[in-house]
Residue frames as qw, qx, qy, qz and C-alpha x, y, z in Angstrom:
[[0.386, 0.199, -0.645, 0.629, 10.14, 11.20, -33.40],
 [0.292, -0.195, 0.358, -0.865, 7.54, 13.09, -31.34],
 [0.805, -0.102, -0.256, -0.526, 4.87, 10.49, -32.12],
 [0.761, 0.044, -0.619, 0.188, 7.12, 7.68, -30.91],
 [0.181, 0.202, -0.565, 0.779, 8.10, 9.68, -27.83],
 [0.521, -0.201, 0.130, -0.819, 4.43, 10.30, -27.02],
 [0.868, -0.050, -0.386, -0.308, 3.64, 6.62, -27.44],
 [0.845, -0.137, -0.387, 0.343, 6.59, 5.55, -25.26],
 [0.134, -0.941, 0.063, -0.306, 7.16, 8.35, -22.72],
 [0.690, -0.650, 0.305, 0.092, 9.80, 6.45, -20.75],
 [0.847, 0.208, 0.230, 0.432, 12.03, 5.75, -23.75],
 [0.263, -0.721, 0.172, 0.618, 15.00, 8.01, -24.40],
 [0.444, 0.749, -0.225, -0.438, 16.28, 9.43, -27.67],
 [0.078, -0.443, 0.864, 0.226, 18.68, 6.52, -28.24],
 [0.412, 0.228, 0.878, -0.089, 15.86, 3.99, -28.35],
 [0.473, 0.734, 0.280, -0.400, 13.75, 6.30, -30.51],
 [0.183, 0.705, -0.535, -0.428, 16.68, 6.74, -32.90],
 [0.217, -0.176, 0.949, 0.148, 17.06, 2.97, -33.20],
 [0.468, 0.486, 0.698, -0.240, 13.35, 2.64, -34.01],
 [0.382, 0.802, -0.036, -0.457, 13.54, 5.34, -36.67],
 [0.035, 0.546, -0.760, -0.350, 16.54, 3.68, -38.30],
 [0.344, 0.085, 0.935, -0.018, 14.69, 0.36, -38.24],
 [0.461, 0.666, 0.493, -0.317, 11.77, 2.06, -40.00],
 [0.654, 0.470, 0.366, 0.468, 14.11, 3.25, -42.76],
 [0.006, -1.000, -0.017, 0.003, 14.94, 6.79, -41.68],
 [0.741, 0.259, -0.142, 0.603, 18.48, 7.83, -42.66],
 [0.188, -0.879, 0.085, -0.431, 19.34, 10.02, -39.68],
 [0.533, 0.230, -0.649, 0.492, 22.21, 9.94, -37.22],
 [0.521, -0.540, -0.607, 0.262, 21.86, 9.77, -33.46],
 [0.304, -0.206, -0.184, 0.912, 23.40, 13.20, -32.86],
 [0.179, -0.227, -0.334, -0.897, 20.69, 14.89, -34.91],
 [0.542, -0.508, -0.628, -0.233, 17.95, 13.02, -33.04],
 [0.507, -0.402, -0.472, 0.599, 19.54, 14.10, -29.77],
 [0.120, -0.041, 0.026, 0.992, 19.59, 17.74, -30.93],
 [0.369, -0.332, -0.477, -0.725, 15.96, 17.62, -32.11],
 [0.564, -0.439, -0.689, 0.120, 14.98, 15.81, -28.91],
 [0.351, -0.348, -0.368, 0.787, 16.33, 18.65, -26.81],
 [0.065, -0.081, -0.236, -0.966, 14.80, 21.31, -29.06],
 [0.491, -0.392, -0.585, -0.514, 11.38, 19.71, -28.60],
 [0.361, -0.490, 0.438, -0.661, 11.88, 19.64, -24.86],
 [0.903, -0.117, -0.349, -0.221, 11.49, 15.88, -24.70],
 [0.044, -0.556, 0.736, -0.384, 12.90, 14.05, -21.72],
 [0.672, -0.155, -0.723, -0.042, 12.77, 10.79, -19.83],
 [0.608, -0.735, 0.013, -0.301, 11.57, 10.75, -16.20],
 [0.072, 0.647, -0.712, 0.262, 14.65, 10.35, -13.97],
 [0.721, -0.066, -0.689, 0.000, 15.32, 6.86, -12.77],
 [0.636, -0.696, 0.144, -0.300, 14.69, 6.15, -9.14],
 [0.219, 0.554, -0.778, 0.200, 17.95, 5.00, -7.64],
 [0.588, -0.090, -0.804, 0.010, 18.03, 1.60, -6.04],
 [0.359, -0.300, -0.674, 0.572, 17.91, 3.04, -2.54],
 [0.116, -0.305, -0.103, -0.940, 15.71, 6.07, -3.29],
 [0.609, -0.438, -0.142, -0.646, 13.21, 6.61, -0.52],
 [0.853, -0.231, -0.460, 0.091, 14.63, 3.74, 1.52],
 [0.064, 0.670, -0.395, 0.626, 15.73, 5.98, 4.35],
 [0.661, -0.441, 0.417, -0.441, 14.41, 3.74, 7.08],
 [0.398, 0.325, -0.856, -0.061, 16.13, 0.41, 7.46],
 [0.846, -0.324, -0.185, -0.381, 14.17, -2.53, 8.72],
 [0.032, -0.505, 0.791, -0.344, 15.42, -4.74, 11.48],
 [0.518, -0.117, -0.844, -0.074, 14.80, -8.31, 12.60],
 [0.103, -0.140, -0.682, 0.710, 14.06, -6.91, 16.06],
 [0.399, 0.166, 0.088, -0.897, 10.85, -5.43, 14.62],
 [0.369, -0.048, -0.849, -0.375, 9.50, -8.79, 13.48],
 [0.676, -0.423, -0.179, -0.576, 6.22, -10.06, 14.92],
 [0.848, -0.189, -0.462, 0.177, 8.16, -12.71, 16.88],
 [0.484, 0.038, -0.375, 0.790, 10.53, -10.27, 18.54],
 [0.118, 0.039, 0.204, -0.971, 7.91, -7.55, 18.93],
 [0.119, -0.412, -0.878, -0.213, 4.48, -9.15, 19.44],
 [0.304, -0.511, -0.141, -0.792, 1.26, -7.19, 20.10],
 [0.205, -0.043, -0.818, 0.535, 0.37, -7.23, 23.79],
 [0.154, 0.525, 0.603, -0.580, -2.93, -5.35, 23.87],
 [0.368, 0.763, 0.501, 0.178, -5.46, -3.57, 21.71],
 [0.190, 0.970, -0.009, 0.154, -3.98, -0.50, 20.00],
 [0.637, -0.583, 0.339, 0.373, -0.48, -1.62, 20.93],
 [0.247, -0.317, 0.645, 0.650, 0.65, -2.40, 17.37],
 [0.686, 0.600, 0.203, -0.358, -1.09, -1.73, 14.09],
 [0.441, -0.225, 0.649, 0.577, 0.28, -2.86, 10.77],
 [0.542, 0.697, 0.157, -0.442, -0.40, -1.83, 7.19],
 [0.335, -0.225, 0.726, 0.557, 0.41, -2.82, 3.64],
 [0.464, 0.402, -0.222, -0.758, -1.00, -2.83, 0.12],
 [0.620, 0.253, 0.737, 0.094, -2.97, -5.21, -2.05],
 [0.178, 0.514, -0.344, -0.765, -2.63, -4.33, -5.73],
 [0.546, 0.331, 0.764, 0.090, -4.94, -5.62, -8.46],
 [0.015, -0.120, 0.437, 0.891, -6.19, -4.41, -11.85],
 [0.572, 0.432, 0.353, -0.601, -9.58, -3.48, -13.21],
 [0.774, 0.357, 0.516, 0.081, -10.76, -4.96, -16.49],
 [0.450, 0.892, -0.040, 0.036, -9.10, -2.13, -18.44],
 [0.811, 0.234, -0.246, 0.476, -5.68, -3.17, -17.15],
 [0.022, 0.718, -0.256, 0.647, -5.23, -0.18, -14.82],
 [0.433, -0.008, -0.759, 0.486, -3.91, -0.79, -11.34],
 [0.504, -0.701, -0.134, -0.486, -5.98, -0.37, -8.19],
 [0.355, 0.237, -0.713, 0.556, -4.29, -0.25, -4.81],
 [0.643, -0.636, -0.314, -0.288, -5.90, -1.11, -1.49],
 [0.171, 0.450, -0.612, 0.628, -4.16, 0.13, 1.65],
 [0.730, -0.462, -0.472, -0.177, -5.23, -2.08, 4.55],
 [0.010, -0.510, 0.566, -0.648, -4.66, -1.32, 8.23],
 [0.756, -0.362, -0.525, -0.149, -5.27, -3.82, 11.03],
 [0.436, -0.687, 0.440, -0.380, -4.92, -3.97, 14.79],
 [0.449, 0.342, -0.826, 0.014, -2.58, -6.91, 15.32],
 [0.162, -0.131, 0.826, -0.524, -3.84, -7.92, 18.76],
 [0.575, 0.290, 0.525, -0.557, -7.54, -8.18, 17.86],
 [0.353, 0.104, 0.776, 0.512, -7.03, -8.74, 14.09],
 [0.295, 0.772, 0.457, -0.329, -9.73, -6.12, 13.49],
 [0.442, 0.365, 0.393, 0.719, -9.56, -4.57, 10.03],
 [0.150, -0.551, -0.322, 0.756, -9.56, -0.88, 10.91],
 [0.407, 0.801, 0.160, -0.408, -10.17, 0.52, 7.44],
 [0.662, 0.111, 0.512, 0.537, -9.02, 0.48, 3.83],
 [0.168, 0.730, -0.121, -0.651, -8.12, 3.20, 1.34],
 [0.679, 0.307, 0.610, 0.270, -8.81, 2.31, -2.30],
 [0.228, 0.864, -0.098, -0.439, -7.39, 4.37, -5.17],
 [0.805, 0.573, -0.109, 0.111, -5.48, 4.14, -8.43],
 [0.570, 0.380, -0.425, 0.592, -2.35, 5.42, -6.74],
 [0.601, -0.781, -0.168, -0.034, -1.51, 5.94, -3.08],
 [0.480, 0.522, -0.381, 0.594, 1.46, 7.94, -1.84],
 [0.384, -0.099, -0.630, 0.668, 2.74, 8.93, 1.59],
 [0.214, -0.091, 0.134, -0.963, 0.34, 11.89, 1.79],
 [0.688, -0.194, -0.415, -0.563, -2.64, 9.55, 1.23],
 [0.632, -0.133, -0.712, 0.276, -1.31, 7.15, 3.86],
 [0.134, -0.010, -0.463, 0.876, -1.19, 10.03, 6.34],
 [0.453, -0.133, -0.102, -0.875, -4.73, 11.17, 5.50],
 [0.730, -0.178, -0.608, -0.255, -6.00, 7.62, 5.94],
 [0.518, -0.122, -0.671, 0.517, -4.29, 7.28, 9.32],
 [0.105, -0.131, 0.237, -0.957, -5.71, 10.62, 10.46],
 [0.664, -0.205, -0.286, -0.660, -9.22, 9.23, 9.94],
 [0.776, -0.141, -0.614, 0.036, -8.39, 5.93, 11.65],
 [0.316, 0.059, -0.565, 0.760, -6.74, 7.64, 14.63],
 [0.355, -0.173, 0.102, -0.913, -9.91, 9.66, 15.09],
 [0.776, -0.147, -0.375, -0.484, -12.10, 6.56, 14.90],
 [0.904, -0.139, -0.402, 0.055, -10.07, 4.02, 16.82],
 [0.560, -0.787, 0.211, 0.153, -7.50, 5.91, 18.87],
 [0.374, 0.775, -0.509, -0.011, -3.77, 5.76, 18.21],
 [0.957, -0.074, -0.221, 0.170, -1.50, 2.74, 18.39],
 [0.525, -0.750, 0.265, 0.304, 1.79, 2.83, 20.25],
 [0.281, -0.396, 0.685, 0.544, 3.58, 1.41, 17.22],
 [0.762, 0.527, 0.100, -0.363, 2.76, 0.85, 13.57],
 [0.586, -0.295, 0.679, 0.330, 4.57, -1.91, 11.71],
 [0.654, 0.699, -0.012, -0.288, 5.37, -1.88, 7.99],
 [0.843, 0.124, 0.234, 0.468, 7.78, -3.09, 5.37],
 [0.362, -0.455, 0.155, 0.798, 10.21, -0.72, 3.69],
 [0.365, 0.661, 0.551, 0.354, 7.84, 0.49, 0.98],
 [0.304, 0.211, 0.007, 0.929, 8.64, 4.05, -0.04],
 [0.335, -0.653, -0.327, -0.596, 5.18, 5.26, 1.02],
 [0.736, -0.610, -0.294, 0.031, 5.85, 4.10, 4.59],
 [0.710, -0.259, -0.093, 0.649, 9.47, 5.21, 4.98],
 [0.237, 0.716, 0.174, 0.633, 8.89, 8.74, 3.62],
 [0.304, 0.044, -0.437, 0.845, 10.34, 11.36, 5.96],
 [0.325, -0.288, -0.056, -0.899, 7.10, 13.37, 5.97],
 [0.766, -0.333, -0.425, -0.348, 5.03, 10.41, 7.17],
 [0.700, -0.132, -0.549, 0.436, 7.55, 9.31, 9.79],
 [0.140, 0.152, -0.297, 0.932, 7.85, 12.83, 11.18],
 [0.515, -0.334, -0.170, -0.771, 4.07, 13.16, 11.34],
 [0.801, -0.279, -0.526, -0.058, 3.75, 9.83, 13.16],
 [0.501, -0.014, -0.499, 0.707, 6.35, 10.97, 15.68],
 [0.161, -0.245, 0.102, -0.951, 4.30, 14.13, 16.26],
 [0.710, -0.300, -0.311, -0.556, 1.29, 11.89, 16.92],
 [0.490, -0.500, 0.624, -0.347, 3.22, 9.89, 19.50],
 [0.963, 0.153, 0.175, -0.136, 3.25, 6.79, 17.28],
 [0.294, -0.608, 0.662, 0.326, 6.51, 4.98, 16.62],
 [0.805, 0.477, -0.212, -0.282, 7.00, 3.58, 13.12],
 [0.535, -0.440, 0.711, 0.120, 8.86, 0.25, 13.07],
 [0.653, 0.543, -0.367, -0.380, 10.05, -1.55, 9.97],
 [0.937, -0.119, 0.326, 0.041, 10.71, -5.21, 9.39],
 [0.425, -0.422, 0.590, 0.541, 13.88, -6.36, 7.65],
 [0.439, 0.517, -0.357, -0.643, 13.97, -5.84, 3.91],
 [0.570, 0.226, -0.711, -0.345, 12.68, -8.71, 1.77],
 [0.135, -0.028, -0.928, 0.347, 11.20, -10.38, 4.88],
 [0.459, -0.314, -0.261, -0.789, 7.40, -10.09, 4.54],
 [0.669, -0.313, -0.674, 0.008, 6.91, -12.99, 6.97],
 [0.330, -0.096, -0.507, 0.790, 8.13, -10.67, 9.73],
 [0.309, 0.058, 0.104, -0.944, 5.01, -8.59, 9.12],
 [0.052, -0.105, -0.977, -0.179, 2.84, -11.68, 9.14],
 [0.212, 0.487, 0.668, -0.522, -0.41, -10.29, 10.55],
 [0.388, 0.643, -0.023, -0.660, -1.05, -7.89, 7.69],
 [0.157, 0.342, -0.810, -0.449, 0.44, -10.32, 5.15],
 [0.104, 0.219, 0.968, -0.066, -2.06, -12.96, 6.21],
 [0.304, 0.615, 0.444, -0.577, -4.93, -10.48, 6.12],
 [0.306, 0.602, -0.351, -0.648, -3.96, -9.30, 2.64],
 [0.055, 0.163, -0.944, -0.283, -3.61, -12.88, 1.46],
 [0.212, 0.403, 0.846, -0.278, -7.08, -13.69, 2.73],
 [0.332, 0.680, 0.146, -0.637, -8.53, -10.62, 1.02],
 [0.189, 0.482, -0.643, -0.565, -6.77, -11.50, -2.23],
 [0.024, 0.038, 0.991, 0.127, -8.11, -15.07, -2.22],
 [0.144, 0.502, 0.801, -0.294, -11.65, -14.36, -1.12],
 [0.220, 0.776, 0.236, -0.543, -12.30, -11.04, -2.82],
 [0.273, 0.741, -0.378, -0.483, -10.02, -10.81, -5.83],
 [0.457, -0.234, 0.839, 0.182, -9.42, -14.45, -6.67],
 [0.366, 0.322, 0.834, 0.259, -12.22, -14.93, -9.21],
 [0.217, 0.838, 0.442, -0.236, -14.02, -11.63, -9.77],
 [0.427, 0.299, 0.270, 0.810, -13.44, -8.99, -12.43],
 [0.105, -0.758, -0.384, 0.517, -13.91, -5.37, -11.37],
 [0.442, 0.654, 0.395, 0.469, -14.54, -2.38, -13.59],
 [0.044, 0.812, -0.023, 0.581, -13.84, 0.70, -11.47],
 [0.210, 0.246, -0.619, 0.715, -12.31, 2.03, -8.27],
 [0.522, -0.240, 0.172, -0.800, -15.81, 2.71, -6.95],
 [0.892, -0.065, -0.339, -0.293, -16.77, -0.93, -7.41],
 [0.640, 0.155, -0.623, 0.421, -13.61, -2.15, -5.69],
 [0.066, -0.299, 0.454, -0.837, -14.20, 0.28, -2.81],
 [0.717, -0.217, -0.029, -0.662, -17.74, -1.02, -2.37],
 [0.911, -0.033, -0.407, -0.067, -16.79, -4.71, -2.28],
 [0.446, 0.264, -0.598, 0.612, -13.82, -4.02, 0.01],
 [0.334, -0.322, 0.328, -0.823, -16.16, -2.30, 2.49],
 [0.861, -0.144, -0.134, -0.469, -18.63, -5.18, 2.39],
 [0.830, 0.128, -0.512, 0.181, -15.93, -7.83, 2.72],
 [0.216, 0.353, -0.559, 0.718, -14.22, -6.01, 5.59],
 [0.571, -0.307, 0.208, -0.732, -17.49, -5.84, 7.49],
 [0.942, -0.039, -0.253, -0.215, -17.95, -9.56, 6.97],
 [0.641, 0.300, -0.566, 0.423, -14.35, -10.28, 7.99],
 [0.037, -0.375, 0.506, -0.775, -14.70, -8.35, 11.24],
 [0.549, -0.158, 0.341, -0.747, -18.11, -9.62, 12.29],
 [0.907, 0.095, 0.050, -0.407, -18.85, -13.00, 10.71],
 [0.767, 0.418, -0.479, 0.088, -15.60, -14.78, 9.86],
 [0.804, -0.584, 0.099, 0.048, -14.23, -16.84, 12.79],
 [0.330, 0.775, -0.512, 0.170, -10.48, -16.54, 13.26],
 [0.898, -0.102, -0.398, 0.156, -8.51, -19.59, 14.36],
 [0.462, 0.273, -0.408, 0.739, -5.85, -17.38, 15.96],
 [0.283, -0.355, 0.242, -0.858, -8.56, -15.84, 18.18],
 [0.224, 0.020, 0.895, -0.385, -9.90, -19.13, 19.49],
 [0.106, 0.424, 0.861, 0.261, -12.64, -19.31, 16.88],
 [0.048, 0.761, 0.401, -0.507, -14.00, -15.84, 17.63],
 [0.446, 0.760, 0.244, 0.404, -14.48, -13.14, 15.03],
 [0.410, 0.215, -0.205, 0.863, -12.19, -10.10, 15.36],
 [0.302, -0.544, -0.089, -0.777, -15.19, -8.01, 16.47],
 [0.806, -0.493, -0.281, -0.168, -16.17, -10.50, 19.17],
 [0.765, -0.092, -0.290, 0.567, -12.61, -10.75, 20.39],
 [0.207, 0.394, -0.088, 0.891, -12.26, -6.96, 20.43],
 [0.511, -0.645, -0.228, -0.520, -15.33, -6.68, 22.68],
 [0.821, -0.392, -0.313, 0.274, -13.22, -8.36, 25.36],
 [0.510, -0.213, -0.050, 0.832, -10.91, -5.33, 25.18],
 [0.161, 0.875, 0.453, -0.063, -13.25, -2.29, 25.00],
 [0.384, -0.113, 0.172, 0.900, -12.12, 0.80, 23.12],
 [0.154, 0.350, 0.080, -0.920, -13.59, 3.90, 21.51],
 [0.562, 0.290, -0.316, -0.707, -15.33, 2.36, 18.48],
 [0.784, 0.041, 0.583, -0.212, -17.31, -0.83, 18.07],
 [0.117, -0.330, 0.749, 0.562, -15.70, -2.69, 15.13],
 [0.317, 0.431, 0.842, 0.062, -19.14, -4.02, 14.17],
 [0.208, 0.872, 0.352, -0.269, -20.12, -0.47, 13.30],
 [0.166, 0.902, -0.292, -0.272, -17.00, 0.61, 11.43],
 [0.665, -0.301, 0.605, 0.317, -13.88, -0.52, 9.65],
 [0.674, 0.578, 0.416, 0.198, -14.66, 0.36, 6.03],
 [0.487, 0.285, 0.169, 0.808, -13.09, 2.80, 3.61],
 [0.095, -0.589, -0.323, 0.735, -13.23, 6.40, 4.82]]
């Protein structure tokens, strides 16, 4: 029982009992339940359907209803998730300035929660100044009370697009799609460090060498120079 539980930590005693019976053990479910509790085994509690979804998105927060009007008016952020060759997930949190399309910086790690999102934004606020608004979907990392309260303290308003409407957050969706195609489409990566390195290199290229049709053929860095701010995007924008 304990071996099966260790191998399948999210399975409860009922499933383990069924496996034992299938293997030929003559034991009833009540006894397995009793032994299960004696061994202190448990299943992680299920996240309810609406757990963490305390902020409700709205169509009024879409890029069409709420467009960026100037540099540092609206930032947006979202994740790209891929796997290294060992099958383990790697997450990339990307943040962009919607008006200039400048990639402000990426956080790369195996897992990223609300506390990591806050730490990343602290670095970016120091480098680039603070936006008036920051746009996101309803991912639990973004709607967490702690992050929203901190953003309010920073004078930044968090706005959320309608649920299941990624097109309403189109600037970051397009950026993430471009990164996925150009950086993760054909390569195999072996570690977080390797992913972090290539993300930094690619972001630098994206900001300074890749013309953007939505910016009249200019690169994000060249376009941003028309709207001076605290940091030259040619000199920054990588993972902190």
